[in-house]
C-alpha positions in Angstrom: 67.4 137.0 83.8 69.0 134.4 82.0 70.4 134.6 78.4 67.6 133.0 76.8 64.8 135.2 78.0 64.1 138.0 76.1 64.3 141.6 77.7 60.8 143.0 77.6 59.5 146.4 76.0 55.9 147.4 77.1 54.2 149.7 74.8 50.9 152.1 75.4 47.6 151.3 72.8 46.2 153.9 71.4 46.9 157.2 69.8 50.6 156.8 70.9 51.6 153.8 69.5 51.0 155.9 65.9 53.6 158.1 66.3 55.8 156.0 68.1 56.1 153.2 65.3 58.8 156.2 63.2 60.7 156.1 66.7 60.7 151.9 66.8 62.0 152.2 63.2 65.0 154.8 63.8 65.8 152.6 66.8 66.2 149.4 64.7 62.8 148.0 66.0 60.6 145.7 63.8 57.7 143.9 65.5 56.6 141.3 63.9 53.5 141.7 61.4 50.7 140.6 63.7 51.7 144.0 66.1 50.3 146.0 63.2 47.2 144.1 62.8 44.3 145.8 64.8 42.2 142.6 64.9 45.3 140.4 66.5 44.4 139.7 70.0 47.7 138.9 70.9 49.3 140.8 73.6 52.8 139.9 72.9 54.7 140.3 69.9 58.2 138.9 68.8 60.5 141.4 67.1 63.5 140.9 64.2 65.5 140.8 67.2 65.8 137.5 68.9 66.8 139.0 72.8 63.3 141.7 72.5 59.8 140.8 72.3 57.2 143.5 72.7 54.2 143.9 74.6 51.1 145.8 74.4 49.0 147.3 76.9 46.7 150.3 78.3 48.3 153.3 78.6 48.4 153.7 82.5 49.9 149.8 82.9 52.7 150.0 81.1 54.4 151.5 84.2 53.0 149.2 86.4 54.4 146.4 84.3 58.3 148.2 84.1 57.8 149.2 88.0 57.0 145.5 89.0 60.1 144.6 86.5 57.1 142.1 84.0 59.2 144.1 81.5 62.5 146.0 82.1 61.6 148.7 79.6 58.5 150.9 78.5 57.3 154.2 76.8 54.9 156.0 79.2 53.6 159.3 79.4 54.9 161.8 82.1 50.8 162.3 83.2 50.9 158.4 84.2 54.2 158.9 85.2 53.5 161.8 87.9 50.3 159.8 88.8 51.5 156.4 89.7 55.2 158.1 90.9 57.1 154.5 91.0 60.4 155.1 92.2 61.2 151.5 90.4 61.1 153.5 87.5 63.9 155.5 85.6 62.7 157.6 83.4 66.4 158.6 81.0 64.8 159.7 77.9 62.0 162.2 76.6 60.9 160.7 73.1 59.4 164.2 72.3 55.6 162.4 71.4 52.7 162.5 72.6 52.8 165.9 73.0 49.5 167.6 75.5 49.2 169.3 78.7 47.7 168.5 82.0 44.9 171.7 83.0 42.2 172.4 85.1 38.5 172.9 83.1 35.6 174.6 83.6 32.2 175.9 81.9 32.7 178.7 79.8 30.1 181.0 81.3 31.5 179.8 84.9 34.9 180.6 83.9 33.7 184.3 83.3 33.2 185.2 86.7 35.5 182.2 88.6 39.1 183.7 90.0 41.1 180.5 90.8 43.2 182.6 92.5 40.3 183.0 95.2 39.4 179.0 95.5 40.2 177.4 98.6 37.8 173.9 97.8 37.5 172.2 94.7 35.4 169.1 93.5 37.3 167.9 90.3 36.3 164.9 88.3 39.9 163.2 87.2 41.4 160.4 85.4 44.5 161.2 87.5 43.7 162.1 91.9 46.9 161.7 92.8 48.1 164.7 90.5 45.6 167.0 90.9 45.2 166.8 95.1 49.4 167.8 94.8 48.7 170.5 92.3 45.8 172.1 94.6 47.8 171.1 97.6 50.7 173.0 97.0 48.4 176.0 96.1 46.7 175.6 99.8 43.5 174.1 98.2 41.6 171.6 99.6 41.2 169.3 96.8 38.2 166.9 96.9 38.7 163.9 93.5 36.2 162.6 91.7 38.2 159.5 90.0 36.8 158.9 86.6 38.4 156.7 83.6 37.4 158.6 80.6 34.2 161.3 79.7 35.3 163.9 82.4 33.9 166.2 80.4 29.9 165.6 81.1 31.2 165.7 84.7 30.5 169.9 85.2 27.2 169.3 82.7 25.8 166.8 85.4 26.5 168.1 88.4 28.8 165.7 89.4 31.7 168.5 89.6 32.2 172.3 89.0 36.0 171.4 87.6 37.9 168.7 85.7 41.5 167.2 85.4 42.2 166.0 82.4 44.5 166.1 79.5 43.9 168.9 76.7 45.6 168.6 72.8 43.7 170.9 70.8 41.0 172.0 73.2 38.6 170.5 70.7 36.9 167.9 73.1 36.9 171.1 75.7 35.5 173.4 73.5 32.8 170.8 71.9 31.3 170.4 75.7 30.8 174.2 76.7 34.6 174.0 78.6 37.2 176.1 78.8 40.7 175.5 80.2 41.9 177.8 83.1 45.1 176.5 84.7 48.0 174.4 83.3 49.1 172.2 85.8 52.2 170.2 83.3 53.3 169.5 79.8 53.2 166.0 78.9 55.3 163.8 76.5 56.1 160.7 76.0 59.5 159.4 77.8 61.6 155.6 77.8 61.5 154.1 81.3 63.3 151.1 82.7 63.5 149.2 85.8 66.1 150.0 88.1 66.7 147.3 89.6 66.9 146.0 85.7 69.1 148.8 85.2 72.1 147.4 88.2 72.0 143.3 86.9 71.3 143.9 82.9 73.0 147.2 82.3 74.9 145.9 79.5 71.6 144.6 77.9 70.0 147.8 78.6 72.4 150.7 78.0 72.6 149.9 74.7 68.8 150.2 74.0 68.5 153.6 76.0 71.5 155.1 73.9 69.1 153.6 70.6 66.2 155.3 71.8 67.8 158.9 72.1 69.8 158.4 69.4 66.1 157.7 67.5 64.9 161.2 69.1 68.3 163.1 68.1 67.8 161.8 64.5 64.0 163.7 64.0 
């Protein structure tokens, strides 16, 4: 990477971005005003630092941009990292934001007589088929995963699956759809991620940013 080409920091759109703004401020990063304009259509933004640009992409895409070197740094949830399991990604800092859990849920009525310890085969609707398969395989359960990108809570009521694997924060969405959490797969927070190859070739540029984010987290 030439000296006149800035580092690229990939950030996720949505709720996590709101929690991330104070972390960016403590790390000394001030994006250009358009970054905060919800009507702005641009996806790449300058910062007050000549050597750093920001791109704003879907949460699931952050890891891909970093893994393939299009961005050297990024912020991704542990759920995304677990799902894709890219060996090219190093996650040195837990940012302690975006806390939720990845869980298995089923209809409330079904849960009254169901015993997860007796499961042998399950069909689950999920955005995380790789995580779900690994989790159930480790328990000796065969999992048939129906990939959905959203509205998992509809699946049991419409007969698509008896269970879902999804992120749970307060549990209000589950309750609103008459579902209940029956197993927890993992606790989730957002992490600073770095492209491993870039860290080797651009260590002098990237290590200070890792330190800045670590200090920003410790300052909370």
